[in-house]
C-alpha positions in Angstrom: -16.6 28.2 -43.6 -20.3 29.0 -43.6 -21.0 25.0 -45.3 -18.5 23.9 -42.4 -20.7 25.3 -39.8 -24.0 24.2 -40.8 -22.7 20.8 -41.5 -21.7 20.7 -37.8 -24.8 22.6 -36.8 -26.7 19.7 -37.9 -24.9 17.4 -36.3 -23.9 18.8 -33.3 -25.2 16.9 -30.5 -22.1 14.0 -31.9 -20.2 16.6 -31.9 -20.5 17.3 -28.5 -20.4 14.2 -27.3 -16.8 13.8 -28.7 -15.9 17.2 -26.7 -17.3 16.1 -23.7 -15.6 12.4 -24.0 -12.3 13.9 -24.7 -12.4 16.5 -22.0 -13.6 13.8 -19.5 -10.6 11.9 -20.6 -8.3 14.4 -20.9 -9.4 16.0 -17.3 -8.9 12.3 -15.7 -5.8 11.3 -17.4 -3.9 14.5 -16.7 -5.2 15.1 -13.4 -4.5 11.7 -12.0 -0.7 11.1 -11.9 -0.1 14.6 -10.5 -2.7 13.5 -7.4 -0.8 10.5 -7.3 2.7 11.7 -7.0 1.4 14.5 -4.2 -0.4 11.2 -2.8 3.2 9.3 -2.6 5.0 12.1 -1.3 2.5 12.3 1.8 2.7 8.9 2.1 6.7 8.8 2.3 6.2 11.6 5.0 3.3 10.3 7.0 5.7 7.0 7.3 8.6 8.6 8.7 6.8 11.0 11.1 5.1 8.3 12.6 7.6 5.8 12.4 8.2 4.3 16.0 11.2 3.6 16.5 11.7 7.0 14.7 13.7 6.9 11.2 16.8 9.2 12.5 20.4 8.4 11.7 22.1 7.7 14.2 26.3 7.3 14.4 27.7 5.5 17.3 31.7 4.8 17.9 33.5 4.1 21.1 36.6 5.5 22.7 38.3 2.4 23.0 41.3 1.7 25.3 44.2 3.7 26.5 42.8 7.1 24.6 41.4 8.6 28.0 43.0 11.3 30.4 41.1 12.0 33.4 42.8 14.8 33.5 42.0 16.5 30.2 39.9 19.3 30.0 37.0 20.2 28.1 38.9 21.0 25.0 39.2 17.1 24.8 35.5 16.8 24.9 35.2 19.6 22.5 37.4 17.7 19.9 36.1 14.7 20.1 32.1 15.3 20.3 31.4 18.9 19.1 33.7 19.4 16.2 33.1 16.0 15.0 28.8 16.5 15.3 29.8 20.0 13.3 31.4 18.1 10.8 29.0 15.3 9.9 27.1 18.0 7.8 29.8 18.6 5.3 30.8 14.7 5.2 27.2 13.2 4.6 26.1 13.3 0.7 24.2 16.5 0.2 20.7 15.3 -0.4 20.8 13.3 2.3 22.0 15.9 4.6 19.2 18.2 3.1 16.4 15.7 4.8 18.3 15.7 8.2 18.3 18.0 11.4 21.1 18.9 13.0 23.3 16.4 14.6 22.7 16.0 18.5 25.6 14.5 20.0 25.9 12.6 23.2 28.7 10.4 25.2 27.0 8.4 27.4 28.0 5.6 29.8 26.7 2.3 30.2 23.9 1.2 32.8 25.5 1.7 36.2 24.1 0.2 39.4 23.1 2.8 41.7 21.7 2.7 45.4 20.8 5.5 48.0 19.0 6.8 50.6 16.3 7.8 48.5 16.7 4.6 46.4 17.6 1.5 48.7 16.3 -1.3 46.1 19.0 0.0 43.8 18.5 1.7 40.3 20.3 1.9 36.9 22.2 4.8 36.6 23.8 6.5 33.0 26.1 9.6 32.9 25.9 11.5 30.0 27.2 14.7 27.8 24.7 16.0 25.8 25.1 18.6 22.7 22.8 20.2 20.4 24.7 22.8 18.9 26.0 23.7 22.2 25.6 22.3 25.7 21.6 22.7 27.2 21.5 26.2 29.0 21.0 25.3 33.2 20.6 27.2 36.4 22.3 25.3 39.2 20.0 25.8 42.2 22.6 24.4 44.4 26.1 23.9 43.7 28.0 24.6 40.6 28.7 22.7 37.2 30.7 19.5 37.2 34.8 20.0 36.5 37.8 18.3 36.3 38.2 15.4 39.0 39.3 16.4 42.3 42.0 14.3 44.7 39.8 11.4 45.3 39.6 11.3 41.5 35.6 11.3 42.1 33.3 11.3 38.7 31.6 14.9 39.1 28.3 14.8 37.7 25.2 17.2 38.0 21.7 16.0 38.5 18.3 17.5 38.1 16.0 18.5 40.8 13.8 15.4 39.6 16.7 13.0 39.8 17.8 14.3 43.0 15.0 14.5 44.8 14.4 10.4 43.6 18.1 9.6 45.0 17.6 11.8 47.9 21.1 13.5 47.5 22.0 16.8 47.3 25.0 18.8 46.3 28.2 17.8 47.4 27.4 14.2 48.3 29.4 11.5 47.1 27.8 8.0 45.8 29.1 5.1 44.4 28.1 3.5 41.3 28.9 -0.1 40.1 29.8 -1.7 36.7 28.2 -4.5 35.1 31.8 -6.5 36.2 31.5 -5.1 39.8 33.7 -2.3 39.4 33.2 0.5 41.7 32.9 4.4 40.4 33.1 6.9 42.8 30.7 10.2 41.7 30.5 13.5 42.9 27.2 15.8 42.9 28.8 19.1 42.6 25.2 20.5 41.9 21.2 20.3 41.3 20.3 22.1 38.3 17.2 23.5 36.2 16.8 23.3 32.5 16.1 26.9 31.2 14.6 25.2 28.2 13.1 22.1 29.0 12.5 21.4 25.5 16.1 21.9 24.1 16.4 19.3 21.4 20.0 18.2 23.6 17.6 16.6 26.2 16.0 14.2 23.9 19.8 12.2 23.8 19.1 11.2 27.3 15.4 12.1 28.6 16.5 10.6 32.4 18.8 13.3 32.5 15.5 15.8 33.4 13.4 13.2 35.2 13.6 9.3 36.5 12.4 6.5 34.2 10.6 3.7 35.9 9.2 0.3 33.9 8.5 -3.2 34.9 6.0 -4.6 37.7 4.5 -2.4 40.3 6.3 -4.7 42.8 9.2 -4.6 41.2 10.2 -1.3 39.6 13.2 -0.4 38.1 14.1 3.2 38.2 16.6 4.9 35.5 18.3 8.1 35.9 21.0 10.0 34.5 23.7 12.2 35.9 24.6 15.3 33.7 28.6 15.7 32.6 29.6 18.5 31.2 32.8 19.1 28.9 35.4 19.2 31.7 34.3 16.0 33.4 33.7 13.9 30.5 37.0 12.8 30.3 37.2 11.7 33.9 34.1 9.6 33.3 35.7 7.8 30.2 39.0 7.0 32.0 36.9 5.6 35.1 35.0 3.2 32.4 37.4 2.3 30.2 38.0 0.7 27.9 34.2 0.5 26.0 32.1 2.1 29.1 31.5 5.2 26.8 29.8 5.6 23.8 29.6 8.5 21.2 25.8 8.8 19.8 25.3 11.4 16.9 21.9 11.4 16.2 20.4 13.3 13.1 16.6 13.2 13.4 14.7 13.3 9.6 12.6 16.0 8.8 9.6 14.4 7.3 8.6 17.7 5.0 11.8 17.8 3.6 11.1 14.0 1.8 9.2 13.1 -1.0 8.9 10.1 -3.5 10.8 10.9 -6.5 14.4 11.0 -4.5 13.3 8.2 -2.2 15.7 5.9 -4.2 19.1 7.9 -3.7 18.3 8.4 -0.2 18.1 4.3 0.4 21.2 4.2 -1.5 23.3 6.8 0.5 21.7 5.3 3.7 22.6 1.9 3.0 26.1 2.8 1.9 26.9 4.5 5.1 25.6 1.4 7.0 28.1 -0.3 5.0 31.1 1.9 5.1 30.7 4.5 8.4 34.7 5.2 7.9 33.3 8.1 5.3 32.3 10.2 7.8 35.7 10.2 9.5 34.0 9.9 13.1 37.2 8.9 15.4 36.9 5.7 17.5 36.7 2.3 17.7 33.5 0.3 16.4 32.1 3.3 14.6 28.6 2.3 13.1 25.7 4.0 11.0 22.2 2.8 11.7 18.6 4.1 10.7 15.3 3.0 10.0 15.2 5.6 7.0 16.1 3.0 4.3 14.1 -0.3 5.2 11.2 2.6 5.7 11.4 4.5 2.4 11.9 0.8 0.6 8.7 -0.5 2.2 6.8 2.6 1.0 8.4 3.0 -2.1 6.8 -0.8 -2.5 3.4 0.5 -1.6 3.9 3.4 -4.2 5.5 1.5 -6.9 2.6 -1.0 -6.7 -0.6 1.8 -6.4 1.2 3.8 -9.3 1.3 -0.2 -11.2 -2.4 -0.4 -10.5 -3.7 2.8 -11.3 -1.5 2.3 -14.6 -3.7 -0.5 -15.3 -7.1 1.5 -14.3 -6.1 4.6 -16.4 -4.9 2.4 -19.6 -8.4 0.8 -19.0 -10.1 4.1 -18.8 -8.2 5.4 -22.2 -8.7 2.7 -24.0 -12.7 2.6 -23.3 -12.8 6.2 -24.0 -10.9 5.6 -27.6 -13.6 2.9 -28.4 -16.5 5.7 -27.6 -14.5 8.2 -29.8 -14.6 5.7 -32.5 -18.2 5.1 -31.8 -18.9 8.6 -32.4 -16.8 9.0 -34.9 -18.9 6.1 -36.7 -22.1 7.9 -35.8 -21.1 11.2 -37.2 -20.0 9.2 -40.6 -23.5 7.4 -40.9 -25.3 10.4 -40.3 -23.1 12.2 -43.3 -22.8 9.5 -45.3 -25.0 10.7 -48.6 -23.2 14.4 -48.2 -19.9 12.9 -48.2 -20.7 10.1 -51.4 -21.8 12.9 -53.1 -18.8 15.8 -52.6 -16.6 12.6 -53.8 -18.9 12.1 -56.7 -18.1 15.3 -57.3 -14.5 15.2 -57.7 -13.3 15.8 -54.0 -9.9 13.5 -53.7 -10.1 11.1 -50.3 -7.3 13.2 -48.7 -9.8 16.4 -49.5 -12.9 14.6 -47.4 -10.3 13.4 -44.7 -8.7 16.8 -44.5 -11.8 18.7 -43.8 -13.5 15.7 -41.5 -9.9 16.4 -39.2 -9.7 20.0 -39.3 -13.5 19.8 -38.0 -12.7 17.4 -35.4 -9.6 19.1 -34.6 -11.5 22.1 -33.7 -14.0 20.1 -31.3 -11.1 18.0 -29.7 -9.2 20.6 -29.2 -11.8 23.0 -27.3 -12.6 19.7 -25.6 -9.0 18.8 -24.4 -8.2 22.4 -23.6 -11.4 22.5 -21.2 -9.8 19.0 -19.9 -6.2 20.9 -19.1 -8.1 23.4 -17.1 -10.0 21.0 -15.2 -7.1 18.8 -14.7 -4.9 22.1 -13.3 -7.7 23.0 -11.1 -7.8 19.9 -9.6 -4.0 19.1 -9.7 -1.8 22.3 -10.2 1.0 20.9 -11.8 3.0 20.0 -15.7 0.7 18.4 -18.3 1.1 14.8 -18.1 1.7 14.7 -22.1 1.5 11.4 -22.8 -2.0 10.7 -22.0 -3.4 13.8 -23.3 -1.5 13.1 -26.7 -3.1 9.6 -26.9 -6.9 10.9 -26.3 -6.1 13.7 -28.5 -4.7 11.7 -31.7 -7.8 9.1 -31.3 -10.1 11.9 -30.7 -8.9 13.9 -34.3 -8.4 10.9 -36.6 -11.3 8.6 -35.6 -14.1 10.8 -37.2 -11.5 11.8 -40.3 -10.8 7.6 -40.7 -14.9 6.9 -40.8 -15.5 9.8 -43.2 -12.8 8.4 -45.2 -14.2 5.0 -45.6 -18.0 6.2 -46.0 -17.0 8.9 -49.2 -14.9 5.6 -50.8 -18.3 3.9 -50.9 -20.0 6.0 -54.1 -21.0 3.2 -55.4 -22.6 -0.4 -54.0 -20.5 -2.8 -53.6 -20.5 -5.5 -56.2 -21.8 -8.9 -55.6 -20.7 -11.2 -58.0 -23.4 -13.3 -59.5 -21.6 -16.8 -59.4 -22.5 -18.5 -56.4 -18.9 -19.9 -56.1 -17.0 -16.6 -56.3 -19.5 -15.5 -53.6 -18.6 -18.6 -51.4 -15.1 -17.9 -52.2 -15.3 -14.4 -51.3 -17.3 -15.2 -47.5 -14.5 -17.5 -46.9 -11.9 -15.4 -47.3 -13.5 -12.3 -44.9 -14.1 -15.2 -42.3 -10.2 -16.3 -42.5 -9.3 -12.7 -42.0 -11.9 -12.2 -39.2 -10.6 -15.6 -37.6 -7.3 -14.6 -38.1 -7.7 -11.1 -36.6 -9.3 -12.3 -33.7 -6.8 -15.5 -33.2 -4.0 -12.8 -33.0 -5.6 -10.9 -30.5 -6.3 -13.7 -28.5 -2.8 -14.5 -28.4 -1.5 -10.9 -27.7 -4.2 -11.0 -24.9 -3.3 -14.3 -23.8 0.4 -13.2 -23.6 0.0 -9.9 -22.0 -2.0 -11.5 -19.4 0.5 -14.4 -19.0 3.4 -11.6 -19.1 1.3 -9.5 -16.5 0.9 -12.6 -13.7 4.4 -13.9 -14.0 5.9 -10.5 -13.7 3.2 -8.7 -11.4 2.2 -5.0 -11.8 4.9 -3.7 -9.6 7.1 -4.0 -12.3 5.5 -1.9 -15.1 8.0 0.8 -16.0 7.9 2.5 -18.8 5.8 2.8 -22.1 7.3 -0.6 -23.1 5.1 -2.4 -20.6 2.0 -0.2 -21.7 1.0 -3.9 -23.6 1.1 -5.3 -19.8 -0.8 -2.6 -18.5 -3.4 -3.0 -21.3 -3.9 -6.5 -21.0 -7.3 -6.4 -19.0 -8.7 -4.5 -22.0 -7.3 -6.9 -24.5 -8.9 -9.9 -22.7 -12.0 -7.7 -22.4 -12.1 -6.8 -26.4 -11.4 -10.7 -26.8 -14.1 -11.6 -24.9 -16.8 -9.2 -26.6 -15.4 -10.9 -29.8 -16.5 -14.1 -28.7 -19.7 -13.0 -27.1 -20.3 -11.0 -30.3 -20.2 -14.3 -32.2 -22.4 -15.9 -29.6 -25.3 -13.0 -30.3 -26.6 -14.3 -33.3 -27.4 -18.0 -32.2 -29.0 -16.6 -29.3 -31.3 -13.7 -30.8 -31.9 -16.5 -33.8 -33.3 -18.8 -30.9 -35.3 -15.9 -29.8 -36.9 -15.5 -33.2 -37.9 -19.3 -33.8 -39.8 -18.8 -30.4 -41.2 -15.6 -31.5 -42.4 -16.9 -35.0 -44.5 -18.8 -32.8 -45.8 -16.3 -30.7 -49.3 -14.5 -31.9 -48.6 -11.2 -31.5 -46.6 -9.5 -34.2 -44.4 -7.4 -31.8 -41.7 -10.0 -30.7 -41.5 -11.4 -34.1 -40.8 -7.7 -35.3 -38.1 -7.2 -32.4 -36.3 -10.0 -33.2 -36.4 -9.7 -36.6 -34.9 -6.1 -36.6 -32.6 -7.3 -33.8 -31.1 -9.9 -36.1 -30.4 -7.6 -38.9 -29.1 -4.2 -37.0 -26.7 -5.2 -34.7 -23.0 -3.4 -34.8 -19.8 -4.8 -33.3 -18.1 -2.0 -32.6 -20.8 -0.5 -30.2 -20.8 -4.2 -28.5 -17.4 -4.3 -28.2 -16.9 -1.1 -26.4 -19.8 -1.8 -24.3 -18.7 -4.9 -23.0 -15.1 -3.0 -22.5 -16.3 -0.7 -20.5 -18.5 -2.9 -18.5 -15.9 -5.1 -17.7 -14.4 -2.1 -16.5 -16.6 -1.0 -14.2 -17.2 -4.4 -13.0 -13.0 -4.8 -12.8 -13.0 -1.5 -10.3 -16.3 -2.5 -8.2 -14.7 -5.8 -7.6 -11.0 -4.4 -7.2 -12.4 -1.8 -4.2 -14.6 -4.7 -2.6 -11.9 -6.6 -2.5 -9.5 -4.0 -1.2 -12.4 -3.5 1.8 -12.7 -6.7 2.3 -9.4 -7.7 2.6 -8.4 -4.6 4.9 -10.5 -6.3 7.8 -8.4 -9.6 7.1 -5.2 -7.4 7.0 -6.6 -5.9 10.4 -6.5 -9.5 12.0 -2.6 -10.1 10.4 -1.6 -6.8 11.5 -2.9 -6.7 14.8 -3.3 -10.6 15.6 -6.4 -9.8 18.0 -8.6 -7.2 18.9 -6.2 -5.3 20.5 -2.6 -5.6 21.1 0.0 -4.3 23.7 3.5 -3.8 23.1 6.5 -2.5 25.1 9.7 -1.3 23.3 12.1 -3.9 25.0 11.0 -7.0 26.9 9.6 -6.1 30.5 8.1 -7.8 33.5 5.4 -5.3 33.3 3.4 -6.9 30.4 2.2 -9.5 32.9 1.1 -6.3 34.9 -1.3 -5.5 31.6 -2.2 -9.1 30.6 -3.6 -9.4 34.5 -5.2 -6.1 34.1 -6.7 -7.2 31.0 -7.9 -11.0 32.0 -10.0 -9.1 35.1 -11.2 -6.5 32.7 -15.3 -6.4 31.4 -15.8 -7.6 27.9 -12.3 -9.3 27.6 -12.5 -13.0 26.1 -9.2 -14.1 26.3 -5.7 -12.9 26.6 -2.2 -13.9 25.5 1.2 -13.2 26.2 4.4 -13.7 24.3 7.9 -12.5 23.2 8.3 -11.9 19.8 11.8 -11.8 18.6 12.9 -11.0 15.1 16.2 -11.7 13.7 17.3 -14.6 15.9 20.2 -16.6 14.6 19.8 -20.2 13.8 22.7 -22.7 12.9 23.0 -26.2 11.8 20.2 -25.0 8.4 22.0 -24.3 4.9 20.7 -21.1 3.7 18.9 -19.9 6.9 20.9 -17.5 9.0 17.9 -15.9 11.0 14.6 -16.9 12.4 11.6 -15.0 14.0 10.9 -16.5 17.3 7.4 -16.3 19.0 7.6 -17.7 22.4 4.3 -18.1 24.2 1.8 -19.7 26.6 1.0 -22.2 24.3 -2.9 -22.7 25.6 -4.1 -19.4 26.2 -2.4 -18.7 23.0 -4.7 -21.6 21.4 -7.7 -20.0 23.1 -7.2 -16.4 21.9 -6.4 -18.1 18.3 -9.7 -20.0 18.6 -11.8 -16.7 19.2 -10.3 -15.1 15.8 -10.5 -16.0 12.1 -7.9 -17.9 12.4 -9.7 -20.6 14.0 -8.2 -23.3 16.6 -4.2 -24.5 16.4 -4.3 -27.9 17.9 -0.4 -28.0 17.1 0.0 -25.4 20.0 -1.7 -28.1 22.5 0.9 -30.4 21.1 3.7 -28.3 21.8 2.5 -27.7 25.2 2.2 -31.2 26.2 6.2 -31.6 24.3 7.3 -29.0 26.7 6.2 -30.3 30.0 9.4 -31.9 30.9 11.3 -28.7 29.9 9.3 -26.9 31.6 9.6 -29.2 35.1 13.7 -28.5 34.6 14.3 -32.3 34.4 17.8 -31.9 32.7 16.3 -31.6 28.9 18.3 -29.8 27.3 16.7 -29.6 23.9 13.4 -27.1 23.6 10.5 -28.4 22.1 9.2 -26.1 18.8 6.8 -25.5 16.4 8.9 -25.1 13.1 8.0 -23.9 9.2 8.0 -27.5 7.1 11.6 -26.9 5.7 13.0 -26.7 9.3 10.9 -30.5 10.5 13.9 -32.5 9.7 16.9 -30.5 10.2 19.0 -30.8 13.4 19.1 -26.9 14.2 19.9 -24.7 17.0 18.9 -21.6 18.1 21.0 -18.6 19.8 19.1 -16.9 22.7 21.0 -14.1 24.6 24.5 -16.3 25.4 23.3 -19.6 24.9 23.0 -22.0 22.2 19.7 -24.0 22.2 19.4 -27.0 20.5 15.4 -27.1 18.8 13.3 -30.4 18.9 10.9 -30.1 16.5 7.6 -31.6 17.7 5.1 -30.0 14.5 4.5 -27.3 12.0 4.0 -23.9 12.4 0.2 -23.1 12.7 -1.2 -20.5 10.4 -0.7 -17.5 12.6 -2.7 -13.9 11.9 0.5 -11.6 13.8 2.6 -10.0 11.0 5.3 -12.6 9.6 8.4 -11.9 9.8 10.4 -10.9 6.4 9.8 -13.1 2.9 11.5 -16.4 3.5 12.3 -16.0 7.2 10.5 -18.7 8.9 8.8 -18.5 12.2 9.6 -20.9 15.4 6.9 -21.0 18.5 8.0 -22.1 21.6 7.1 -22.4 24.9 8.2 -19.3 27.1 8.2 -21.2 30.6 10.1 -24.0 28.5 12.7 -21.9 26.8 13.1 -20.0 30.3 14.1 -23.4 32.0 16.3 -24.2 29.1 18.4 -21.4 29.1 18.8 -21.0 32.6 19.6 -25.0 32.8 22.3 -24.2 30.1 23.7 -20.9 31.7 23.8 -23.3 34.9 26.0 -26.0 33.4 28.5 -23.2 31.8 29.2 -21.8 35.0 29.9 -25.2 36.5 31.8 -25.8 33.9 34.3 -22.7 33.6 32.9 -20.8 36.5 31.6 -18.1 34.6 28.0 -17.2 33.7 26.9 -15.7 30.4 26.1 -12.2 30.9 22.3 -11.6 31.3 22.0 -15.1 32.4 20.1 -13.5 35.4 17.8 -11.3 33.8 14.6 -12.6 32.3 15.1 -14.8 29.7 11.8 -15.1 28.1 9.9 -11.4 29.3 7.3 -10.7 27.3 7.0 -7.8 25.0 3.2 -8.0 23.5 0.1 -8.8 24.9 -2.6 -10.0 22.7 -6.4 -9.8 23.6 -9.9 -10.4 22.2 -13.6 -9.4 23.3 -15.4 -6.4 23.0 -14.1 -4.7 25.7 -10.4 -5.4 24.9 -9.5 -2.3 22.8 -10.8 0.4 25.8 -9.0 -2.0 28.9 -5.9 -2.2 27.0 -5.3 1.5 26.5 -5.9 2.3 30.2 -3.8 -0.8 31.0 -0.9 0.5 28.4 -0.8 3.8 29.7 -0.2 2.8 33.1 3.4 1.2 32.3 4.6 3.3 29.4 3.6 0.5 26.5 1.5 1.6 23.2 -1.5 -0.3 22.3 -3.2 -0.6 18.8 -6.7 -2.5 18.4 -8.1 -4.0 15.5 -10.4 -0.6 14.5 -7.6 1.6 14.7 -5.6 -0.2 12.0 -8.2 -0.3 10.1 -8.9 3.6 10.5 -5.6 4.0 9.7 -5.5 1.9 6.6 -8.2 3.3 5.0 -7.2 7.1 5.0 -3.4 6.1 4.5 -2.9 8.5 1.5 -2.0 5.6 -0.9 -4.9 3.2 -0.1 -7.8 5.9 0.3 -6.1 7.5 -3.5 -6.5 4.2 -5.2 -9.9 3.2 -4.1 -10.8 6.9 -5.1 -9.4 6.5 -8.3 -11.0 3.1 -8.8 -14.4 4.1 -7.6 -14.1 7.6 -10.0 -12.9 5.5 -13.1 -16.0 3.1 -12.7 -18.2 6.2 -12.3 -16.6 7.7 -16.1 -16.8 4.3 -17.5 -20.2 3.7 -16.2 -21.3 6.8 -18.0 -19.5 6.2 -21.5 -21.2 2.8 -21.7 -24.5 4.8 -21.4 -23.0 6.7 -23.9 -22.2 3.7 -26.4 -25.7 2.8 -26.0 -27.1 6.3 -26.7 -24.9 6.1 -29.8 -25.7 2.7 -31.2 -29.4 3.7 -30.5 -29.2 6.7 -32.6 -27.0 4.7 -35.7 -29.6 2.4 -36.0 -32.2 5.3 -35.2 -33.3 5.7 -38.8 -34.0 2.1 -40.1 -35.9 1.7 -36.9 -37.9 4.5 -37.5 -38.8 3.5 -41.0 -39.7 0.2 -39.6 -42.1 0.8 -36.8 -43.7 4.1 -39.2 -44.6 1.0 -41.8 -46.2 -1.4 -38.9 -47.9 1.0 -37.2 -49.5 2.1 -40.8 -50.4 -1.4 -41.1 -51.9 -1.7 -37.6 -48.9 -1.8 -34.9 -50.5 0.5 -31.8 -47.9 2.9 -30.4 -47.1 1.0 -27.5 -46.3 -2.0 -29.4 -43.7 0.0 -31.4 -42.1 0.9 -28.2 -42.3 -3.0 -27.0 -40.5 -3.7 -30.5 -38.3 -1.0 -30.6 -37.2 -2.1 -26.6 -36.8 -5.7 -27.8 -34.7 -4.4 -30.8 -32.2 -2.6 -28.5 -32.2 -4.9 -25.5 -30.6 -8.4 -26.4 -27.5 -7.1 -27.3 -27.0 -4.5 -24.8 -27.9 -7.0 -22.0 -25.6 -9.8 -23.3 -22.7 -7.5 -23.6 -23.7 -5.9 -20.1 -23.8 -9.3 -18.2 -20.7 -10.8 -20.3 -18.6 -7.5 -19.4 -19.3 -8.1 -15.6 -18.7 -11.5 -15.5 -15.4 -11.1 -17.5 -14.2 -8.2 -15.1 -15.1 -10.4 -12.1 -13.2 -13.4 -13.6 -10.2 -11.0 -14.4 -9.6 -9.5 -10.7 -9.6 -13.1 -9.8 -6.9 -13.7 -12.1 -5.1 -10.1 -11.3 -5.3 -10.1 -7.5 -1.8 -11.3 -7.2 0.0 -9.6 -9.9 -1.9 -6.6 -9.1 -0.1 -7.0 -5.4 -3.2 -5.8 -3.7 -2.3 -7.0 -0.5 -0.4 -3.9 -0.3 -2.9 -2.4 0.0 -4.8 -4.3 2.1 -1.9 -5.2 4.6 -2.4 -8.8 4.6 0.5 -10.9 4.3 -0.9 -13.1 1.9 -3.4 -12.4 -1.5 -6.9 -11.1 -0.8 -10.2 -13.3 -1.5 -12.1 -11.5 -4.5 -15.1 -9.9 -2.8 -16.7 -7.8 -5.8 -18.8 -4.4 -4.3 -22.4 -5.0 -4.7 -22.2 -2.3 -7.2 -20.3 -4.8 -9.6 -23.6 -5.3 -11.1 -24.8 -2.0 -11.6 -23.8 -1.6 -15.2 -26.9 -4.0 -16.1 -29.3 -2.3 -14.8 -28.1 0.9 -16.0 -27.8 -0.2 -19.4 -31.3 -1.6 -19.4 -32.5 1.6 -17.8 -30.6 3.8 -20.5 -32.3 1.7 -23.2 -35.9 2.2 -22.0 -35.5 6.1 -21.5 -34.0 6.2 -25.4 -37.3 4.2 -26.5 -39.4 6.6 -24.6 -37.8 9.5 -26.3 -38.0 8.0 -29.6 -41.3 6.9 -29.0 -42.2 10.5 -28.0 -40.8 11.6 -31.1 -42.9 9.1 -33.2 -46.0 10.6 -31.2 -46.0 13.6 -33.5 -45.8 11.8 -36.8 -48.5 11.8 -38.9 -49.2 8.6 -40.7 -50.0 10.1 -44.0 -46.9 12.2 -44.2 -45.9 8.6 -43.4 -47.0 6.9 -46.1 -45.8 9.8 -48.8 -42.5 9.7 -47.6 -41.8 6.0 -46.7 
C-alpha cells in the first residue's frame, strides 16, 4: 500500500487530470438527459398553455329531429346535458381524464337575427344553457328565471344587465328573432340578471351571456349577444329550433401542468381514437363529434423534442468520445512516466495480469473519486435518477485505459529485435503498413456508412443503443480525417526541415528535427476530434441563431402580422390605420384559408388558399428578404377580366408546379370554382401549409367576383341562392405590414378590433426563450467549452510526454552555445506545427460537417424555418486555433522557467 501511495504521489498530476476529466464527463452526461427531459416537459406545457385556439377536448352532438318536447321540464335537460357531462370522466381513458379539467357543458342555438329598439340595425342572438357542475349562480335584478313556455309558446330567456341595456329591453318584453330560413321565434324576457361570480367556468361556454361582443368595421359593426336558458326553458328552445337548431357542447379544458412529454404519445393516440370513434363516449344525439387540437400540438412538440434529443445525443456522443480519447492520452502518459518501473517489476517475475490488476486498482480509486464527484455535481444541477449508460461508459474507459497502457509498457522488457536482413526489414515494414492502411480503410468505410445512414434517416430517427453508431458519425468522420491529416504532417514538417537547413540559425533546424521525430498519433487524433467538436458546436449555435432570424420572416411574413379568428371586414380598418401610420412602408391584406377542397387532381385533396391583393402584396414582399415576386404582377393582369365581372367563370391562380397542367376546381363556400393557372406560386415568407399540401394564390377581388357570379347563376337556374353567398366571400383575416413603425402601429390597431398581432421581434424573442431551443443552444455552448478545455489538456499531456527528450536535447544544445530564448523558440517550433495542423484541420472539418448534417439534424425545427437553414458558423468557431497556440506558448514558458534553474555543469555530468 505504501509503495502504491508513493507511486501515485510521484505521478499525482496525471492522476488528477484523469479524475477531473472523469468528473466533468460524468457530470455533463449524467445531468444533461435529465435537464432535457425537464425542458421537454416544459415545452409541452408551454405549447398547450399558449395554444390559440385552445387545445380543449370538445364533444358536440345535435338533438336531431323529433326528440324535443316544448312542455318537458328541467328533468329532460338534466338527463340530456348535466348527466352526460358527469359521465364523460368515466367514459374517457384514465390517463386522458387525468389531464383534463371537469367538463363545461352548454346547449346553444345557432345564430338568430334580432332587431330591437336599442339595436335597430340588427344583431345576432344566441340562446344558451350553460352548466359547469351546476348552473351558474345569478341574482335576478328584475323578473324571474326562465321556465316552461306559457300559452303563447314563446321561449323564455333571461338577459344580463349589459345585454338588456344594449337591446333596450326589460323583464316582461317580448321580442322576435328569425332563423337563417326566416322562421320567426318568439322570445319572452322573463328577467334581467347579474352574475354572482363572473369568473365561473360556466360563462366561458358563451361569454356573450354576460356582455355583448361587436366585430367588423366601425361603420358596419355586428353585435353578438346571448340569452340565458334555464333547464326548464331549454326544451322549448329545442322545439322552436328543430331539427338542428340546438347543439350540445361539452368542453374539457386541458390542464397544462398535468402534462409531460413521456405520456404525450399515449395522449395523442387516445385523442385520435376518440376523434375517429366518438361513440365510445356514449353521448346521445346525432352527429356526435370529438375535436381537439391537443393531438396536433403534442405531435408538433413531440417532433421538436425528438429532434432536440437526437441532436443532443449526437453532441453528447461526441463529447464522450473526445473525453475517452483524453483519458487514453492520459493513460499513455502515465505508462510512459512509469515505463522503467513497469519493466523492472515485469523482469522480477510479475505477470502481465498482475501489472494490469495493480494499474486497474489504482485507476479504479481515482476514477471512482472523479465519478462520485461528477454524480454529486450532476445531482445538484439536475436532481433525478442517474443516467447509468453514459456514466458506466465513461468509468469503464477511465479504469481500463491506464491498465491497458501499463500492460503494453510492461511487455517491452527487452528492446524489439530488428532483423539484420534488409529484405526481412522491408517485409516487416510492409506488414505494418498493410495493417495500418487496412485499419484506416475500415474506419473510413464505417465513417462513410454511418454518415450516409444518418443523412438518409435523419437524427430524429435515433432511438436506442443500436443507433449510437449513427450518433457517433461526426466523431468517426473526425477520427478518419485526423488520421488522414496525420499522414500529411511528416511531409509538411519535412518541407519545413528542408527550408530550415538553408537557414543560418540553428534554432529552426533543431525545432523541425525534433518535430519530425517526436510526434504521437493518439494525441493528434484527440486534438483533431476535440477541435472538430468545438467547431461543430460553434457552427450549430451560429446557424441556429442566424436561422432564427430567417425563421422569423417565415413565421410572420413581414415586420408584423395581424390576424383575426375568422374572416372579418375589420381587417380593412386595421390595414387603413397601418397605411396612415408613420414608419409603415407597405401593407397587404389577405385571406388565408387552410384545408380548402380541390377537385380534379389525383392524390391532392386539399390546398392552402392565399387570397391577396396582388400588387400591394408584391410591393410588401419586395421589402422583405423574400424579394420581388413578378408572378404576382402576372396574376393581377390575368385577373382584370374576373374582377370586372365580364362573364369569366374560371379564377386565375398561381399554383405549384404539380398543378400547372391540371384541370382543377376549388371548393369555396358553397360554390365550386374552376382554376385557371397563370403561373407558379412564388416563394412566400409566410408559414406554409402542411408538408405536401400545395399553396394556391388568387386575387381577392377576382375570387369575390367569380364566386358571386356563380352564386347568381345557380339562383337563376334553381331559384335558391347558396347559403352564405351574401356574406363577404373573401373578407380578409390577415394583415401584413413592414417598416420600423409597423409593430407599434399594428399593436394599437389590432387592439381596437380585438385581433391578435405578432411582430418579428416578439416571435424571435419567444423562439430564443423556448425551453427546447434555449436548452439545445446552451448544451451546444457547454459542450464546446468542455471540448476546448479538453483540447488544451491534450496539448499539455502531449507536451509532458515528450518533455524528457526535449529537455535532454535542449540541454545539450545549450551546452553547445544555444541561448535560453533560442531554446524556448526551439521548443515552440517543435510543439506548434502538429498542434496548429490539428487545430486548423479540426475547425475546417467541423464546419464542413455542419454543412452535411444541417438537414439530418433537423435544425429547421430549432430555427422555425420552412427549409433547412444556411450554415453560418459563430465567430468563435476558430477560437480553438488561438487557444491551443496560446496553450503551447504557456507550456514552453513553464518549461523555460524550469530550465533556468538547471546548471550546465550538472547537465554535463547527467546527460
